[in-house]
N, C-alpha and C positions, 0 to 999 in steps of 0.2 A: 237563677236559683228557684227551684219549685217550692210550693207552699210548705210541704213537710220539712224540707231542709231549712227554710226560713224560720219556721216555728221553733225548730230545734236550736238554731243559732241564737234566737232571742232568749230561749230558756237557759242556754249555757251562759249568756251574758248576764242574765238576772241572777243566776245561781252564783256566779263569780262576784257580782255586786253585793249579794247577800253576805257572803263570807267577808268581804272587805268592810261592809257596813258594821258587822258585829265586832270587827277589830278596831274600827275608828270611832264608832258611836256618833258619827257626823251625818249619816245619810239614812234614808228610809225608802224601802221598796213599797209601791202601792199598786193595786189593781182594782178594777171595777167591771162588773158583768151586768149587762142589761138582757134579761130573759123575759119572754112572754108566751102565753097561750091566748089565742084569739079565735072567736067564732063569728062568722059573717051571717047575720040574720036576714040579709037582703034576699028577695025572692029569686033573683036571677044570678046569684053569686056563683062563680065558677069554682072557687076554692072555699069550702064551708068552714074548715077547721085547720089550725096550724100551730105547732110549737116552733118558737124561733129564739135564737140568740142573736139579737140585732147588733150588738156592739160589745167589744171587750177592750178595756184600756189597761196597758201595762206601763209602769213608770218607775222612775228613780229620782229622788230629790237629795241634793247634797249641799250642805252648808260649808262653804270654803272658809269664811271667817265671819265676823260679826256684821259685815256690810255686804258681802257677796255670796250669792247662792246660785245653784244651777239645777235645772230640771230637764229630764228627757222623758217623753211619753210616746208610746206606740199605740196606734188606733187600728184595731182589727175589725173590719166591717165590709159592707158591700161597695163595689166600685161601679162606675158608669158602664163598664163593659159587660156587667152581668154576673161577675164572680161574687159569691155570697161572702167569702172571707178573704180579704186582701189586707196585708199589713202596710200601714202608712206611718211615716214619722210625723207625728202631730206637733209635738213641741220639742225643741232643743234650744233652751234659752238660758241666758245669764241675767240675773237680777242684781242690780248694784244700787244700794242705798247711799247716794252721795251726801244727802243731808237728811235730817229727820222728816222734812216735808217734801223730799224729792227722791223718786226712784226711777232708774233707767233700766229698761229691758231691751235686749236685742238678741237676734237669732231667729229661729222659727218660734214665734211667740204666740201666746194665747191672746186673742183679741178681746177688747172691752166693749164691743158694739152692743151685745145683748147679755153680758154677764150679770149686770145689775137686775135686769128683768128676770133672769133665771132664778135669782135668789128670792124674789117675790113670788113668782110662779111656783117654784119649789118642787116640781115634779118632772124634771128634765128626763128622767129615765123612762117615762112613758110617752112623752110628747115634747118636741122642741118648742122653744118660744117662736113667736110669729116671724121675726126677721130670719131666724135660722131655718125654720121649716120651709119658708117660701124663697129662700136663697137671696135675701137682701144683703147677706154678708157671710163670711166664713168665720168659724170659731178660732182659727189659727192661721197665721200667714208669716212670710219672711219679711223682716223689717225691724224697726226700732220704735219704742214707745216710751214716753215720759209721763210719769204720774206725779201730780203736784197737789199738795194739800194747801189751798190758798188761805183758808181760815178754818175755824172749827166746824162750820156748816157747809163750806163750799170745797168740792174736789173736782179736779179736771185731769184729763189725759190728752196728750197730743201724739199723733203717730204718723209715720211714713212707711208704707208697705208696698210690696210688689203688686198686691191687689188680686192675685189669682187664687189664693187659698192654699192650704197645705197639701192638697192632692194634685196641684198643678205647678209647673215651673213658670217663670216670668214670661210674659208675652214677648213677641218678636220685636216690638217697638220699644220695650223698656219703660213703659209708662208707669208712673208711681201714683198710688192712692194716698191722699193726704186728708186728715180730718181729726176729729176729737169728740170727747164727751164733756159735758158739764153736769154735775150732780149737786143739787142743793137740798140739804136736809133742813126743812123748815122748822118744825117742832111737833111734839105729840105724835110722832110716827109718820108724819107726812114728808114726802120727798118729791122733787121735780128733776127730770133729766132731759137734756137736749143732746141729740146726736147729729153730726153732719160729716159727710165725706164727699170728695170729688176726685175723679180720675178721667183723663182724656180717653174718649172712645176711639178717636182718631184725631187728625189735625183740624177737623171742622166742628166737633162737638164734644161736650163733656158728659160723663155719667154723674148725676147728682143724686145723693142718697141722704134723706133726712128722717129723723125719728123723734117723737115727743112721748114722754112717759111720765105719769103721775102715779104715786103709790102710797099706801098706808100699811104700816107694819107695827102693830101694838096690841097688847092684851089678847094674844093668841089668835089674832085676826090679821090676814094679809089680803090686801086688795090692790090690783094693778090694772091700769088702762093705758094702752099705747096706740098711737097712730103713726104709720110709716108710709113713706113714698119713695120710689126710685124712678128716675126719669132717664130715658135714652138707654134702656137696658132690659133684656129679658131676664137677666139675673146679675148678680154682682160681678161676675166675670164673663158676661156675654153682652157687650155693648151693642146697641141697635137703635139708630136714630128714630125718635118719636114713639118708641115702645115704652109705655109707662105702666107701672104697677103700684097699687096703693091698697091700704086696708087697715083694719083695727083689730085689736084683741083685748078682751076684758076678762079678768079672772078674780075669783074670791075663794079663800079657804079659811076654815075655822078649825082650830085644834080643840078637841073636847077633853083629851087627857094626854098624858105624857106620850102615849103610843098610838093615838087615834086622831084622824082628821078627815073632814069631808071637803070637797071642792067642786067648783063649777067654772067652766070657761066657754067663751063664745068668740069665734073669729069670723071675720068677713074679708074676702079678697076679691079685688076687681081689677080689670085692665081696660085700656082705652080702645076705641075703634079707630083703626088706621084708615087713611084716605083710600077710597076705592073699595073698601070692605064693608060688609053689613053686620059683622059680628066682632066682638072684642077679640083681640089676637090671642088671648090666653083663656078663651072660653072653656076649654077642656078642663081647667083647674079652678076657674073662678067660682065662688060660692060661699057657703056658710058652713061652719063647723061648730058643733056643740059637744062638750065633754062633761060628764057628771061622774064623780067617783068617790071612793073611800080608800084611805091609806091606813095600814096597820104596821107599826114598827115592831117587828118580832123581837129583835135584839139589836144591839149596836152593830151596824154594818149590814143589816138585812131588813129590807122593806118589802111589803107585799101591797098590791094595789088592785082593787076591783073597779073597773070603770066602763061606762057605756059611751059610745061615740056615734054621732049622727052627722053624715056628710050630705049636704043639700046643694047640688050644683045649679048654677044659673042657667046652664044649657039644659033645657028640658029633654033633649034627646039622650042625655046621659042618666043612667039609673042612679038614684040616690043610694047611699050605703048606710047600713045600720049594723054596728058591731059591738061585741062585748069582749073586753080584754082582762086578763089577769097578768099584771106586770110585776117583775121583781127586780130589785137592785141589790147586788151583793158586792160589798166593799171589803177588801182583804188588806 
């Protein structure tokens, strides 16, 4: 099926769902658009200016009864083969509240690996969180997840996933990724989070992924700091013995009014040097990132963001980048 026919099919499905939703009052259609204009200030930039629609989400949520609901989301964005707009099934999940403190989700589910960090960062539409951006994990995957509210302050989730992400099928060996999160809300806006997952790379080694996160969210101020490390992998779905990635991300934002906020973020990514080599294996991407910006909420469902980004690579043979972006998020 070509792209135009696929888009038409999706629109027909969502039009039909809209009619059904109006009749039953049990479901909701939703969509999100990420748009930007950017200009590259770097002296040797090959592409100086660009308008982009980086991502579009189309979805439908349906409440079956008081305990069971379903959600389907399509993700329209770039694929690894170079196509700018390819449609992927991102989520197709059932959420089942078995008890007040326990919820089970299964199908193509949204992952919890960096969901909490996204809520503190707050600007996903202009830049992903550290784990997501550097492929320490996928935002959705096939599998099952259990969410448990242990106490008033302690929440956890445990999962078993294919481990390949929503854009890939299960690997030939059928290895499973197993892990979970612990989130402890201390007091006065402070929270701690621990993440861990493990998946066999082959019969001889495992991919190990860990993340530590501390945050503050109170009085119109959000602060987050995270450290992450993945061992024996070039990315979450590319196991490779002794290839390790690590780094940290820190961010702070301050709301000045109901519609205005400013923020700052600093990331650092590094990889190890393999035996027999003189340079880190990921030297083409290792380095520092700084983002400084201002967000204005125009109206409900429409945000504009002016931000400056500086990419400083560890490899001195790579030209550093200096860019200005105007980003928009439109929710319908």
